[in-house]
FIKOLFI-684894 format. One record per residue: residue number from 0; x, y, z of N, C-alpha, C, O in turn. Coordinates in Angstrom, 2 decimals. Example, Ala and Ser with C-alpha at 12.3 -4.5 7.8 and 13.67 -1.06 7.14 Angstrom:
<atoms>
<atom num="0" n_x="13.19" n_y="-5.69" n_z="7.80" ca_x="12.30" ca_y="-4.50" ca_z="7.80" c_x="13.20" c_y="-3.30" c_z="7.80" o_x="14.24" o_y="-3.32" o_z="8.46"/>
<atom num="1" n_x="12.85" n_y="-2.25" n_z="7.08" ca_x="13.67" ca_y="-1.06" ca_z="7.14" c_x="12.90" c_y="0.03" c_z="7.87" o_x="13.41" o_y="1.14" o_z="8.04"/>
</atoms>
This chain:
<atoms>
<atom num="0" n_x="188.44" n_y="68.74" n_z="253.66" ca_x="188.99" ca_y="68.36" ca_z="252.19" c_x="189.05" c_y="69.49" c_z="251.45" o_x="188.04" o_y="70.18" o_z="251.38"/>
<atom num="1" n_x="189.97" n_y="69.80" n_z="250.91" ca_x="190.11" ca_y="70.93" ca_z="249.76" c_x="189.40" c_y="70.83" c_z="248.74" o_x="189.39" o_y="69.80" o_z="248.07"/>
<atom num="2" n_x="188.62" n_y="72.00" n_z="248.41" ca_x="187.99" ca_y="71.89" ca_z="247.23" c_x="189.17" c_y="72.31" c_z="246.05" o_x="190.04" o_y="73.16" o_z="246.20"/>
<atom num="3" n_x="188.96" n_y="71.55" n_z="244.97" ca_x="189.85" ca_y="71.60" ca_z="243.51" c_x="189.32" c_y="72.99" c_z="243.06" o_x="188.18" o_y="73.43" o_z="243.23"/>
<atom num="4" n_x="190.37" n_y="73.59" n_z="242.46" ca_x="190.31" ca_y="74.86" ca_z="241.78" c_x="189.67" c_y="74.64" c_z="240.30" o_x="189.97" o_y="73.79" o_z="239.46"/>
<atom num="5" n_x="188.67" n_y="75.67" n_z="240.26" ca_x="188.41" ca_y="75.50" ca_z="238.87" c_x="188.45" c_y="76.78" c_z="238.09" o_x="188.19" o_y="77.83" o_z="238.67"/>
<atom num="6" n_x="188.76" n_y="76.78" n_z="236.79" ca_x="189.13" ca_y="77.55" ca_z="236.18" c_x="187.83" c_y="78.15" c_z="235.49" o_x="187.14" o_y="77.33" o_z="234.89"/>
<atom num="7" n_x="187.53" n_y="79.13" n_z="235.51" ca_x="186.25" ca_y="80.14" ca_z="234.90" c_x="186.63" c_y="80.21" c_z="233.41" o_x="187.69" o_y="80.82" o_z="233.23"/>
<atom num="8" n_x="186.19" n_y="79.88" n_z="232.59" ca_x="186.41" ca_y="80.29" ca_z="231.02" c_x="184.94" c_y="81.08" c_z="230.54" o_x="183.80" o_y="80.62" o_z="230.58"/>
<atom num="9" n_x="185.36" n_y="82.33" n_z="230.12" ca_x="184.27" ca_y="83.02" ca_z="229.92" c_x="184.52" c_y="82.93" c_z="228.17" o_x="185.60" o_y="83.12" o_z="227.62"/>
<atom num="10" n_x="183.45" n_y="82.66" n_z="227.60" ca_x="183.09" ca_y="82.49" ca_z="226.36" c_x="182.15" c_y="83.70" c_z="225.98" o_x="181.08" o_y="83.95" o_z="226.54"/>
<atom num="11" n_x="182.70" n_y="84.41" n_z="224.94" ca_x="181.55" ca_y="85.60" ca_z="224.38" c_x="180.79" c_y="85.24" c_z="223.24" o_x="181.21" o_y="84.68" o_z="222.22"/>
<atom num="12" n_x="179.66" n_y="85.61" n_z="223.50" ca_x="178.30" ca_y="85.24" ca_z="222.41" c_x="178.82" c_y="85.81" c_z="221.24" o_x="179.37" o_y="86.89" o_z="221.45"/>
<atom num="13" n_x="178.82" n_y="85.39" n_z="219.96" ca_x="178.91" ca_y="86.41" ca_z="218.69" c_x="177.72" c_y="86.65" c_z="218.51" o_x="176.79" o_y="85.85" o_z="218.54"/>
<atom num="14" n_x="177.67" n_y="88.23" n_z="218.25" ca_x="176.40" ca_y="88.63" ca_z="218.04" c_x="175.99" c_y="88.32" c_z="216.56" o_x="176.80" o_y="88.51" o_z="215.65"/>
<atom num="15" n_x="174.57" n_y="87.80" n_z="216.30" ca_x="173.92" ca_y="87.60" ca_z="215.25" c_x="173.98" c_y="88.57" c_z="214.16" o_x="173.81" o_y="89.75" o_z="214.47"/>
<atom num="16" n_x="174.16" n_y="88.30" n_z="213.02" ca_x="174.23" ca_y="89.47" ca_z="212.10" c_x="173.09" c_y="89.94" c_z="211.93" o_x="172.09" o_y="89.22" o_z="211.86"/>
<atom num="17" n_x="173.07" n_y="91.26" n_z="211.83" ca_x="171.89" ca_y="92.20" ca_z="211.63" c_x="171.45" c_y="92.09" c_z="210.21" o_x="172.07" o_y="92.70" o_z="209.35"/>
<atom num="18" n_x="170.34" n_y="91.30" n_z="209.89" ca_x="169.88" ca_y="91.13" ca_z="208.24" c_x="169.15" c_y="92.30" c_z="207.73" o_x="169.09" o_y="92.61" o_z="206.54"/>
<atom num="19" n_x="168.61" n_y="92.95" n_z="208.70" ca_x="167.59" ca_y="94.29" ca_z="208.47" c_x="168.63" c_y="95.52" c_z="208.00" o_x="168.35" o_y="96.43" o_z="207.22"/>
<atom num="20" n_x="169.54" n_y="95.36" n_z="208.50" ca_x="170.75" ca_y="96.21" ca_z="208.48" c_x="171.58" c_y="95.99" c_z="206.94" o_x="171.85" o_y="96.95" o_z="206.22"/>
<atom num="21" n_x="171.85" n_y="94.91" n_z="206.69" ca_x="172.05" ca_y="94.53" ca_z="205.46" c_x="171.15" c_y="94.57" c_z="204.45" o_x="171.62" o_y="94.62" o_z="203.32"/>
<atom num="22" n_x="170.01" n_y="94.55" n_z="204.57" ca_x="168.91" ca_y="94.95" ca_z="203.25" c_x="168.49" c_y="96.41" c_z="203.37" o_x="167.82" o_y="96.85" o_z="202.44"/>
<atom num="23" n_x="168.83" n_y="97.34" n_z="204.52" ca_x="168.60" ca_y="98.49" ca_z="204.27" c_x="170.06" c_y="99.18" c_z="203.55" o_x="170.08" o_y="100.23" o_z="202.91"/>
<atom num="24" n_x="170.87" n_y="98.57" n_z="203.76" ca_x="171.88" ca_y="99.27" ca_z="203.05" c_x="172.33" c_y="98.73" c_z="201.45" o_x="173.01" o_y="99.34" o_z="200.62"/>
<atom num="25" n_x="171.75" n_y="97.54" n_z="201.35" ca_x="171.48" ca_y="97.29" ca_z="199.67" c_x="170.40" c_y="98.23" c_z="199.39" o_x="170.36" o_y="98.73" o_z="198.27"/>
<atom num="26" n_x="169.61" n_y="98.51" n_z="200.17" ca_x="168.46" ca_y="99.48" ca_z="199.58" c_x="169.02" c_y="100.76" c_z="199.09" o_x="168.87" o_y="101.25" o_z="197.97"/>
<atom num="27" n_x="169.74" n_y="101.26" n_z="200.21" ca_x="170.20" ca_y="102.44" ca_z="199.95" c_x="171.16" c_y="102.69" c_z="198.61" o_x="171.30" o_y="103.75" o_z="198.00"/>
<atom num="28" n_x="171.87" n_y="101.22" n_z="198.28" ca_x="172.93" ca_y="101.47" ca_z="197.57" c_x="172.13" c_y="101.18" c_z="195.93" o_x="172.59" o_y="101.55" o_z="194.84"/>
<atom num="29" n_x="170.99" n_y="100.50" n_z="196.14" ca_x="170.17" ca_y="100.59" ca_z="194.92" c_x="169.49" c_y="101.88" c_z="194.58" o_x="169.43" o_y="102.34" o_z="193.44"/>
<atom num="30" n_x="169.04" n_y="102.39" n_z="195.56" ca_x="168.45" ca_y="104.14" ca_z="195.48" c_x="169.74" c_y="105.01" c_z="194.68" o_x="169.63" o_y="105.56" o_z="193.59"/>
<atom num="31" n_x="170.69" n_y="104.97" n_z="195.33" ca_x="172.09" ca_y="105.75" ca_z="194.93" c_x="172.27" c_y="105.13" c_z="193.63" o_x="172.33" o_y="106.13" o_z="192.91"/>
<atom num="32" n_x="172.38" n_y="104.25" n_z="192.95" ca_x="172.32" ca_y="103.68" ca_z="191.53" c_x="171.30" c_y="104.43" c_z="190.77" o_x="171.58" o_y="105.21" o_z="189.86"/>
<atom num="33" n_x="170.36" n_y="104.20" n_z="191.10" ca_x="169.30" ca_y="104.51" ca_z="190.38" c_x="169.23" c_y="106.28" c_z="190.28" o_x="168.97" o_y="106.82" o_z="189.20"/>
<atom num="34" n_x="169.46" n_y="107.02" n_z="191.46" ca_x="169.44" ca_y="108.28" ca_z="191.35" c_x="170.77" c_y="108.91" c_z="190.43" o_x="170.81" o_y="109.90" o_z="189.69"/>
<atom num="35" n_x="171.78" n_y="107.98" n_z="190.76" ca_x="173.00" ca_y="108.26" ca_z="189.70" c_x="172.80" c_y="108.31" c_z="188.45" o_x="173.26" o_y="109.22" o_z="187.76"/>
<atom num="36" n_x="171.99" n_y="107.21" n_z="187.91" ca_x="171.40" ca_y="106.63" ca_z="186.61" c_x="170.60" c_y="108.17" c_z="185.99" o_x="170.88" o_y="108.70" o_z="184.91"/>
<atom num="37" n_x="169.73" n_y="108.60" n_z="186.83" ca_x="169.02" ca_y="109.69" ca_z="186.16" c_x="169.37" c_y="110.94" c_z="186.35" o_x="168.64" o_y="111.93" o_z="186.32"/>
<atom num="38" n_x="170.79" n_y="110.88" n_z="186.61" ca_x="171.30" ca_y="112.06" ca_z="186.83" c_x="171.00" c_y="113.00" c_z="187.84" o_x="171.28" o_y="114.20" o_z="187.76"/>
<atom num="39" n_x="170.50" n_y="112.53" n_z="188.63" ca_x="169.80" ca_y="113.07" ca_z="190.20" c_x="168.49" c_y="114.13" c_z="189.82" o_x="168.03" o_y="114.96" o_z="190.60"/>
<atom num="40" n_x="167.97" n_y="113.85" n_z="188.28" ca_x="166.68" ca_y="114.12" ca_z="188.02" c_x="165.62" c_y="113.39" c_z="187.91" o_x="165.06" o_y="113.22" o_z="186.83"/>
<atom num="41" n_x="165.16" n_y="112.82" n_z="189.14" ca_x="163.96" ca_y="112.07" ca_z="189.36" c_x="162.83" c_y="112.97" c_z="189.02" o_x="162.77" o_y="114.08" o_z="189.56"/>
<atom num="42" n_x="162.01" n_y="112.63" n_z="188.25" ca_x="160.65" ca_y="113.48" ca_z="187.72" c_x="159.40" c_y="112.68" c_z="188.70" o_x="158.39" o_y="113.35" o_z="188.93"/>
<atom num="43" n_x="159.46" n_y="111.42" n_z="189.21" ca_x="158.54" ca_y="110.67" ca_z="189.73" c_x="157.24" c_y="110.19" c_z="188.81" o_x="157.11" o_y="110.83" o_z="187.77"/>
<atom num="44" n_x="156.47" n_y="109.40" n_z="189.01" ca_x="155.30" ca_y="108.84" ca_z="188.33" c_x="155.88" c_y="107.49" c_z="187.65" o_x="157.04" o_y="107.12" o_z="187.48"/>
<atom num="45" n_x="154.98" n_y="107.07" n_z="187.42" ca_x="155.23" ca_y="105.85" ca_z="186.48" c_x="155.79" c_y="106.10" c_z="185.12" o_x="156.68" o_y="105.39" o_z="184.66"/>
<atom num="46" n_x="155.35" n_y="106.97" n_z="184.56" ca_x="156.23" ca_y="107.29" ca_z="183.44" c_x="156.71" c_y="108.83" c_z="183.40" o_x="156.56" o_y="109.53" o_z="182.40"/>
<atom num="47" n_x="157.19" n_y="109.19" n_z="184.36" ca_x="157.73" ca_y="110.49" ca_z="184.62" c_x="156.99" c_y="111.42" c_z="184.30" o_x="157.55" o_y="112.39" o_z="183.78"/>
<atom num="48" n_x="155.52" n_y="111.48" n_z="184.49" ca_x="154.81" ca_y="112.65" ca_z="184.02" c_x="153.91" c_y="113.18" c_z="185.35" o_x="152.75" o_y="113.59" o_z="185.37"/>
<atom num="49" n_x="154.65" n_y="113.05" n_z="186.18" ca_x="154.06" ca_y="113.36" ca_z="187.39" c_x="153.77" c_y="115.10" c_z="187.52" o_x="152.90" o_y="115.45" o_z="188.32"/>
<atom num="50" n_x="154.48" n_y="116.08" n_z="186.77" ca_x="154.33" ca_y="117.16" ca_z="186.64" c_x="153.03" c_y="117.94" c_z="185.75" o_x="152.65" o_y="119.11" o_z="185.74"/>
<atom num="51" n_x="152.59" n_y="116.80" n_z="185.07" ca_x="151.14" ca_y="117.10" ca_z="183.90" c_x="150.07" c_y="116.78" c_z="184.86" o_x="149.84" o_y="115.65" o_z="185.30"/>
<atom num="52" n_x="149.40" n_y="117.91" n_z="185.18" ca_x="148.21" ca_y="117.41" ca_z="186.16" c_x="146.96" c_y="116.75" c_z="185.35" o_x="145.96" o_y="116.29" o_z="185.91"/>
<atom num="53" n_x="147.18" n_y="116.79" n_z="183.83" ca_x="145.84" ca_y="116.17" ca_z="183.28" c_x="146.09" c_y="114.44" c_z="183.37" o_x="145.19" o_y="113.60" o_z="183.35"/>
<atom num="54" n_x="147.31" n_y="114.20" n_z="183.47" ca_x="148.19" ca_y="112.75" ca_z="183.15" c_x="147.54" c_y="112.15" c_z="184.61" o_x="146.90" o_y="111.10" o_z="184.61"/>
<atom num="55" n_x="147.73" n_y="112.82" n_z="185.66" ca_x="147.27" ca_y="112.13" ca_z="187.05" c_x="145.76" c_y="112.40" c_z="186.97" o_x="145.20" o_y="111.53" o_z="187.65"/>
<atom num="56" n_x="144.98" n_y="113.13" n_z="186.49" ca_x="143.64" ca_y="113.17" ca_z="186.68" c_x="143.01" c_y="112.14" c_z="185.87" o_x="142.07" o_y="111.52" o_z="186.36"/>
<atom num="57" n_x="143.43" n_y="111.86" n_z="184.59" ca_x="142.91" ca_y="110.94" ca_z="183.59" c_x="143.52" c_y="109.53" c_z="184.34" o_x="143.02" o_y="108.55" o_z="183.80"/>
<atom num="58" n_x="144.18" n_y="109.27" n_z="185.11" ca_x="144.57" ca_y="108.16" ca_z="185.81" c_x="143.74" c_y="107.82" c_z="186.71" o_x="143.17" o_y="106.73" o_z="186.71"/>
<atom num="59" n_x="143.55" n_y="108.80" n_z="187.64" ca_x="142.41" ca_y="108.76" ca_z="188.76" c_x="140.99" c_y="108.46" c_z="188.35" o_x="140.29" o_y="107.64" o_z="188.95"/>
<atom num="60" n_x="140.52" n_y="109.28" n_z="187.12" ca_x="139.19" ca_y="108.71" ca_z="186.41" c_x="139.14" c_y="107.27" c_z="185.97" o_x="138.23" o_y="106.52" o_z="186.31"/>
<atom num="61" n_x="140.15" n_y="106.92" n_z="185.19" ca_x="140.01" ca_y="105.62" ca_z="184.97" c_x="140.28" c_y="104.25" c_z="186.27" o_x="139.85" o_y="103.10" o_z="186.22"/>
<atom num="62" n_x="140.86" n_y="104.68" n_z="187.00" ca_x="141.01" ca_y="103.52" ca_z="188.42" c_x="139.56" c_y="104.13" c_z="189.02" o_x="139.02" o_y="103.19" o_z="189.60"/>
<atom num="63" n_x="138.95" n_y="104.98" n_z="189.09" ca_x="137.90" ca_y="104.88" ca_z="189.86" c_x="136.54" c_y="104.33" c_z="189.16" o_x="135.60" o_y="103.80" o_z="189.75"/>
<atom num="64" n_x="136.65" n_y="104.57" n_z="187.72" ca_x="135.82" ca_y="104.12" ca_z="186.75" c_x="135.73" c_y="102.45" c_z="186.99" o_x="134.77" o_y="101.70" o_z="187.17"/>
<atom num="65" n_x="137.01" n_y="102.24" n_z="186.89" ca_x="137.11" ca_y="100.57" ca_z="186.54" c_x="136.98" c_y="99.80" c_z="188.31" o_x="136.86" o_y="98.58" o_z="188.36"/>
<atom num="66" n_x="137.01" n_y="100.64" n_z="189.68" ca_x="136.95" ca_y="100.05" ca_z="190.66" c_x="135.32" c_y="99.97" c_z="190.85" o_x="134.78" o_y="99.08" o_z="191.51"/>
<atom num="67" n_x="134.61" n_y="101.02" n_z="190.17" ca_x="133.37" ca_y="101.18" ca_z="190.43" c_x="132.77" c_y="100.45" c_z="189.62" o_x="131.69" o_y="100.16" o_z="190.11"/>
<atom num="68" n_x="132.94" n_y="99.89" n_z="188.38" ca_x="132.51" ca_y="98.84" ca_z="187.59" c_x="132.43" c_y="97.53" c_z="188.36" o_x="131.50" o_y="96.76" o_z="188.61"/>
<atom num="69" n_x="133.79" n_y="97.53" n_z="188.66" ca_x="133.95" ca_y="95.70" ca_z="189.23" c_x="133.33" c_y="95.73" c_z="190.37" o_x="132.51" o_y="94.82" o_z="190.53"/>
<atom num="70" n_x="133.48" n_y="96.54" n_z="191.31" ca_x="133.09" ca_y="96.24" ca_z="192.70" c_x="131.37" c_y="96.48" c_z="193.06" o_x="130.65" o_y="95.92" o_z="193.89"/>
<atom num="71" n_x="131.09" n_y="97.52" n_z="192.12" ca_x="129.67" ca_y="98.46" ca_z="192.21" c_x="128.60" c_y="97.63" c_z="191.35" o_x="127.39" o_y="97.61" o_z="191.55"/>
<atom num="72" n_x="129.30" n_y="96.97" n_z="190.39" ca_x="127.96" ca_y="96.61" ca_z="189.28" c_x="128.51" c_y="94.83" c_z="189.01" o_x="127.71" o_y="93.91" o_z="189.15"/>
<atom num="73" n_x="129.52" n_y="94.66" n_z="188.74" ca_x="130.05" ca_y="93.20" ca_z="188.42" c_x="129.91" c_y="92.18" c_z="189.42" o_x="129.51" o_y="91.03" o_z="189.25"/>
<atom num="74" n_x="130.39" n_y="92.89" n_z="190.75" ca_x="130.32" ca_y="91.83" ca_z="191.90" c_x="128.79" c_y="91.35" c_z="192.34" o_x="128.35" o_y="90.21" o_z="192.49"/>
<atom num="75" n_x="128.18" n_y="92.59" n_z="192.50" ca_x="126.62" ca_y="92.56" ca_z="193.01" c_x="125.75" c_y="91.53" c_z="192.22" o_x="124.97" o_y="90.69" o_z="192.65"/>
<atom num="76" n_x="126.19" n_y="91.92" n_z="190.67" ca_x="125.50" ca_y="91.06" ca_z="189.65" c_x="126.16" c_y="89.24" c_z="190.13" o_x="125.47" o_y="88.24" o_z="190.33"/>
<atom num="77" n_x="127.04" n_y="89.32" n_z="190.17" ca_x="127.52" ca_y="87.85" ca_z="190.36" c_x="127.27" c_y="87.44" c_z="191.38" o_x="127.21" o_y="86.21" o_z="191.44"/>
<atom num="78" n_x="127.00" n_y="88.20" n_z="192.65" ca_x="126.43" ca_y="87.26" ca_z="193.78" c_x="125.13" c_y="87.11" c_z="193.70" o_x="124.74" o_y="86.19" o_z="194.42"/>
<atom num="79" n_x="124.15" n_y="87.77" n_z="193.00" ca_x="122.87" ca_y="87.87" ca_z="192.68" c_x="122.81" c_y="86.60" c_z="191.78" o_x="122.35" o_y="85.60" o_z="192.34"/>
<atom num="80" n_x="123.18" n_y="86.49" n_z="190.57" ca_x="123.40" ca_y="85.33" ca_z="189.96" c_x="123.50" c_y="83.86" c_z="190.50" o_x="122.85" o_y="82.86" o_z="190.20"/>
<atom num="81" n_x="124.61" n_y="84.05" n_z="191.49" ca_x="124.95" ca_y="83.07" ca_z="192.29" c_x="123.62" c_y="82.34" c_z="193.10" o_x="123.31" o_y="81.15" o_z="193.16"/>
<atom num="82" n_x="123.06" n_y="83.38" n_z="193.60" ca_x="122.27" ca_y="82.90" ca_z="194.51" c_x="120.73" c_y="82.20" c_z="193.85" o_x="119.90" o_y="81.53" o_z="194.46"/>
<atom num="83" n_x="120.71" n_y="82.60" n_z="192.53" ca_x="119.57" ca_y="82.34" ca_z="191.81" c_x="119.63" c_y="80.56" c_z="191.30" o_x="120.65" o_y="79.93" o_z="191.00"/>
<atom num="84" n_x="118.25" n_y="80.06" n_z="191.34" ca_x="118.31" ca_y="78.43" ca_z="191.09" c_x="118.85" c_y="78.24" c_z="189.85" o_x="118.66" o_y="79.10" o_z="188.98"/>
<atom num="85" n_x="119.61" n_y="77.07" n_z="189.60" ca_x="119.95" ca_y="77.05" ca_z="188.09" c_x="119.14" c_y="76.62" c_z="187.33" o_x="119.71" o_y="76.48" o_z="186.25"/>
<atom num="86" n_x="117.86" n_y="76.24" n_z="187.26" ca_x="116.56" ca_y="75.70" ca_z="186.18" c_x="115.70" c_y="77.03" c_z="186.27" o_x="114.60" o_y="76.92" o_z="186.81"/>
<atom num="87" n_x="116.06" n_y="78.21" n_z="185.82" ca_x="114.95" ca_y="79.18" ca_z="185.58" c_x="115.25" c_y="79.60" c_z="184.30" o_x="116.25" o_y="79.43" o_z="183.60"/>
<atom num="88" n_x="113.81" n_y="80.38" n_z="184.02" ca_x="114.11" ca_y="80.83" ca_z="182.61" c_x="115.34" c_y="81.69" c_z="182.24" o_x="116.06" o_y="81.44" o_z="181.28"/>
<atom num="89" n_x="115.51" n_y="82.72" n_z="183.11" ca_x="116.73" ca_y="83.58" ca_z="182.76" c_x="118.09" c_y="82.71" c_z="182.51" o_x="118.91" o_y="82.97" o_z="181.63"/>
<atom num="90" n_x="118.19" n_y="81.52" n_z="183.52" ca_x="119.54" ca_y="80.96" ca_z="183.29" c_x="119.63" c_y="80.03" c_z="181.94" o_x="120.57" o_y="79.65" o_z="181.23"/>
<atom num="91" n_x="118.17" n_y="79.84" n_z="181.94" ca_x="118.04" ca_y="78.98" ca_z="180.53" c_x="118.47" c_y="79.62" c_z="179.23" o_x="119.20" o_y="79.09" o_z="178.40"/>
<atom num="92" n_x="117.72" n_y="81.29" n_z="179.10" ca_x="118.13" ca_y="81.92" ca_z="178.35" c_x="119.16" c_y="82.67" c_z="178.06" o_x="119.32" o_y="83.17" o_z="176.94"/>
<atom num="93" n_x="120.09" n_y="82.84" n_z="179.23" ca_x="121.51" ca_y="82.88" ca_z="178.93" c_x="122.15" c_y="81.71" c_z="178.53" o_x="123.07" o_y="82.03" o_z="177.78"/>
<atom num="94" n_x="122.08" n_y="80.43" n_z="178.68" ca_x="122.71" ca_y="79.34" ca_z="178.47" c_x="122.57" c_y="79.07" c_z="177.11" o_x="123.56" o_y="78.81" o_z="176.42"/>
<atom num="95" n_x="121.08" n_y="79.11" n_z="176.51" ca_x="120.79" ca_y="79.45" ca_z="175.08" c_x="121.58" c_y="80.38" c_z="174.27" o_x="122.23" o_y="80.11" o_z="173.26"/>
<atom num="96" n_x="121.42" n_y="81.55" n_z="174.87" ca_x="122.38" ca_y="82.65" ca_z="174.25" c_x="124.05" c_y="82.21" c_z="173.93" o_x="124.56" o_y="82.23" o_z="172.81"/>
<atom num="97" n_x="124.56" n_y="81.91" n_z="174.89" ca_x="125.81" ca_y="81.57" ca_z="175.24" c_x="125.98" c_y="80.53" c_z="174.04" o_x="126.77" o_y="80.72" o_z="173.11"/>
<atom num="98" n_x="125.20" n_y="79.46" n_z="174.14" ca_x="125.50" ca_y="78.29" ca_z="172.95" c_x="125.12" c_y="78.79" c_z="171.29" o_x="125.50" o_y="78.10" o_z="170.34"/>
<atom num="99" n_x="124.37" n_y="79.98" n_z="171.10" ca_x="124.10" ca_y="80.75" ca_z="169.97" c_x="125.33" c_y="81.19" c_z="169.52" o_x="125.82" o_y="80.94" o_z="168.42"/>
<atom num="100" n_x="125.97" n_y="82.06" n_z="170.71" ca_x="127.23" ca_y="82.79" ca_z="170.21" c_x="128.44" c_y="81.68" c_z="169.92" o_x="129.21" o_y="81.79" o_z="168.96"/>
<atom num="101" n_x="128.46" n_y="80.98" n_z="170.54" ca_x="129.47" ca_y="80.07" ca_z="170.47" c_x="129.41" c_y="79.44" c_z="169.21" o_x="130.51" o_y="79.29" o_z="168.67"/>
<atom num="102" n_x="128.36" n_y="79.03" n_z="168.59" ca_x="128.16" ca_y="78.56" ca_z="167.45" c_x="128.47" c_y="79.32" c_z="166.43" o_x="129.25" o_y="78.94" o_z="165.56"/>
<atom num="103" n_x="127.99" n_y="80.31" n_z="166.43" ca_x="128.16" ca_y="81.76" ca_z="165.49" c_x="129.68" c_y="81.71" c_z="165.40" o_x="130.23" o_y="81.59" o_z="164.30"/>
<atom num="104" n_x="130.13" n_y="81.77" n_z="166.14" ca_x="131.84" ca_y="82.19" ca_z="166.40" c_x="132.81" c_y="80.95" c_z="165.60" o_x="133.77" o_y="81.13" o_z="164.85"/>
<atom num="105" n_x="132.22" n_y="79.71" n_z="166.02" ca_x="132.71" ca_y="78.32" ca_z="165.31" c_x="132.73" c_y="78.93" c_z="163.93" o_x="133.73" o_y="79.18" o_z="163.26"/>
<atom num="106" n_x="131.14" n_y="79.19" n_z="163.53" ca_x="130.96" ca_y="79.21" ca_z="162.04" c_x="131.68" c_y="80.22" c_z="161.36" o_x="132.06" o_y="79.94" o_z="160.22"/>
<atom num="107" n_x="131.93" n_y="81.31" n_z="161.81" ca_x="132.78" ca_y="82.40" ca_z="161.50" c_x="134.02" c_y="81.96" c_z="161.27" o_x="134.65" o_y="82.03" o_z="160.21"/>
<atom num="108" n_x="134.39" n_y="81.46" n_z="162.38" ca_x="136.27" ca_y="80.79" ca_z="162.25" c_x="136.27" c_y="80.03" c_z="161.20" o_x="137.26" o_y="80.02" o_z="160.47"/>
<atom num="109" n_x="135.30" n_y="79.33" n_z="160.96" ca_x="135.28" ca_y="78.19" ca_z="159.91" c_x="134.82" c_y="78.81" c_z="158.42" o_x="134.57" o_y="78.01" o_z="157.51"/>
<atom num="110" n_x="134.70" n_y="80.34" n_z="158.18" ca_x="134.59" ca_y="81.08" ca_z="157.17" c_x="132.97" c_y="80.70" c_z="156.56" o_x="132.72" o_y="80.61" o_z="155.36"/>
<atom num="111" n_x="132.27" n_y="80.56" n_z="157.34" ca_x="130.78" ca_y="80.49" ca_z="156.80" c_x="129.84" c_y="81.75" c_z="157.26" o_x="130.37" o_y="82.59" o_z="157.99"/>
<atom num="112" n_x="128.70" n_y="81.89" n_z="156.93" ca_x="128.14" ca_y="83.03" ca_z="157.47" c_x="127.59" c_y="82.99" c_z="158.58" o_x="127.23" o_y="81.87" o_z="158.96"/>
<atom num="113" n_x="127.37" n_y="84.00" n_z="159.34" ca_x="126.87" ca_y="83.84" ca_z="160.95" c_x="125.34" c_y="83.94" c_z="160.80" o_x="124.67" o_y="83.25" o_z="161.57"/>
<atom num="114" n_x="124.70" n_y="84.70" n_z="159.90" ca_x="123.25" ca_y="84.75" ca_z="159.76" c_x="122.94" c_y="84.27" c_z="158.52" o_x="121.76" o_y="84.20" o_z="158.16"/>
</atoms>
């Protein structure tokens, strides 16, 4: 019995679009537009002051100080405060002081004397 002829059809798979290339091309276009807007004179830095040493030094000092205060002092104090029982003299004193400050603020806002 003779075999029937089959025709072989080849289908080409379409390549998936390269989205990363599209993003890279758009970033290149945006960078070129920004450079053209600055007339090619990009000075860098958030305010264009990267060539001023004291500006960078002050920024580092402010950042380091803020970081130290946040993570070196406030965070450990918050952990210690959270580990204390709620009903102790320190917590009662802080609650009383907060209530007195709130009352003084409301009194000042209403136009009365605080003391």
